[in-house]
N, C-alpha and C positions, 0 to 999 in steps of 0.2 A: 576432468569435471574439477572445478579446482574450487577451494575450498569455502566460496560464498554460496556453495548450493545447500548447507544443511548446518541453519542456523541456530544457534540456543539462545532463550534469554526468559528471563522470570518476574513475574507483575512481584508489587510491595504485597499480595498474599501470600505470596509463594507458589501460584500455579506455574510449571514450565511449561515451557512454550518454543516450538518446535515452527523454525521456519526451512521450507524445504521445496522441492517440483511437486508440480503437480505429479500425478501417475492416474494410469488407466481406473483403477480402482477407486479413482476417488469421484469418477461421473456423476457416479447416482446421488454421493450427497453434495455434491455442488447444486443439481439438480434442485435438489427439496431446498435446499439452505437459498437457491435465488428465487422462491415463490414469496419470499417475505417484500408483501410492498412497499417497508422502506428501503429496502434497496433496489427494487424498479424506480423508485420513488427520486431518490437521491443518488445513486450511482449512472454511467451511461450501459448497463447490460439491457438486453432486447426486455421488449415488451409486449405484450407475455414471454413467457421465459419456457423454451419448449426443452426437452431432452435432449432434439436435436442440438440445440445453441450450449449446451452441457457439454453436449460430444466432441463438438467445434473449439470451444473454450478449451478443455482436458487434452482434446485430442492433437491438434492444428493450431491454435493460438500461442500458445506457451510454448513449445516446441523452438522456432526459429531461436530466440535470444540464448536461451539454453544449449546449442548448438552452435551459435560465434563463442558462448565462452567456455565450451569442450574446444573448442577448434585455437583458441585463444587470438580470436578476431575481432571480440568484444571493444568497443570503445563510446566512450559517452560523447567523444567530438563529434559525430554524424548520426544524423535520424539515424532508427530504424526500430524492430521490433522490440514490443513491450517485456520488460525482463519481470517474470511473476513469481512469487514466492506462494506456496499456502501456506496456512494459519493451524495446526494445531495444537491442542494442549495433550501433554501427555501424563503419562501415575493413573494413579487410581481415582481420580477426583471424577464426581459425576458428572463431571463436561467431559474428561476425557477423549476424543475425536478434532476431526478437522471441521472446524468453524468459520475459516474465511480467505480472503486473499489480500493479496499488497505487492504493490509492485513499481515501479521506476519505468514511466515513458520517456525516452530519449529525447532532448529539444534539438540537441545539435549546440558547436561549440562550449561541451562540458556543463550546457545545464539538463537536468534532469525535473522531471516532475512527478513526486508520490502520490500514490494513488489507493484504495483499500475499500473493503465492506466486510462487515461482521455481523452472522446472524444471531438473531435475536437472543438465542439462550444465553451468547458470551457475553453481551453487553453487561457494561457497569460493576467490570471485574478489572481495569485496566490492561487488559489483553492490548486491547491495537495498540495504546499507548506505547506500551515496553516493547513492542514489534517494531513500530515508528522512530524509537529513538535508536534501536538497532541497524535499521538502516538508515540513518543520518550518517552515523558512525562508520558503517561501509560505506556509504557514498563516499565520505571524504577520506578515507586511509587510502594512503600512494601507494601501499602495497598490493592493493586489489583490482581490476581494472574499470571500475566503475571512474573512479579519478574523478570525481566534479567538483565545478569550482562554485555552484548555487544549485540547491534544490527547490524547486517550487511547491505550491501547495495550491489548490481551488475548491473550493467547494461551491453547490449552489445555495445562492440567498436564502438563507433559515433554518441551513444544514447543520443547527447549533450543536452538534456532538461530534462533528467531527471537527472544527472550528475550536472546539475548550478541547483537542487532544492538539491541534495545529499550535493551538498557543503555549501549551503546558509542554509543549516540545523543543521551544527555541523559535519558532518560526514569527518572524516580525513581517506584523501587519502591512499592507501595501493597498487595500481600497477596494471598491468593484471597480469590475471590467466583463466585458462580453466574450465568452471564452469557450472559443471547441463547438460551437452549434452546441451548448449547454446554457446558454442565459447567463442568466446575470450572478458572475460568481465573484465570491470573495476570493480575496490573493494574499496568500505572504507566501514567504522564501526566510529561506536559512542557508547563513556561509559558511566557510569551513571555522571559522576564530569565534565561530557564534555558540556560546554555550548550550547545551540540550539539556533546560532547563527552564521554569513557567518566567513569561514573562509577565513585565506588571504595567507594560506601556499600550494594550489593545484598547480601543474605543470602543465603546458601547458598541456594538453590530447593527447596520440598520438595518431590520426586515422588509 
């Protein structure tokens, strides 16, 4: 498995974040975190979220893409299983541990769609913003197998915390569209030459 399986970044507050594949030891924590009604409302995780759902996510859903990476067959040029990292906070902080998930869906033709969720207790510390910025750099790095030409972001209309992260990591707002059974969603994208920094051209988002 290539170096993309284990990534590290930090927040402006100094928290050390590790992005890595999920393991079987994460099932209990995934189940616990996904009881959060905000995660169930704003993402596509099952509702209600059962322990069986957590087992299936960790044991089945996330493995195929990582197997492709290990075999050297992963490509963003074709559609395929989602490539997902767990979001851990390292160190002695009271926040240490597993808090979220972030990943790329492959749309084909070098296009990826980023998605994430983060447990309530870790929100407001810049954790997901730092994780998103790290994965954007990875997506456009020609050395690694993602080699994307565009990354898309979508969030259900009203999900302002997700929108703030997208705006602050350089995504260009595109408008509202019906998206993959999720209903009305805000849409934005970022390309290789776009800086990963806050944009000042987003409109006031219609709710």
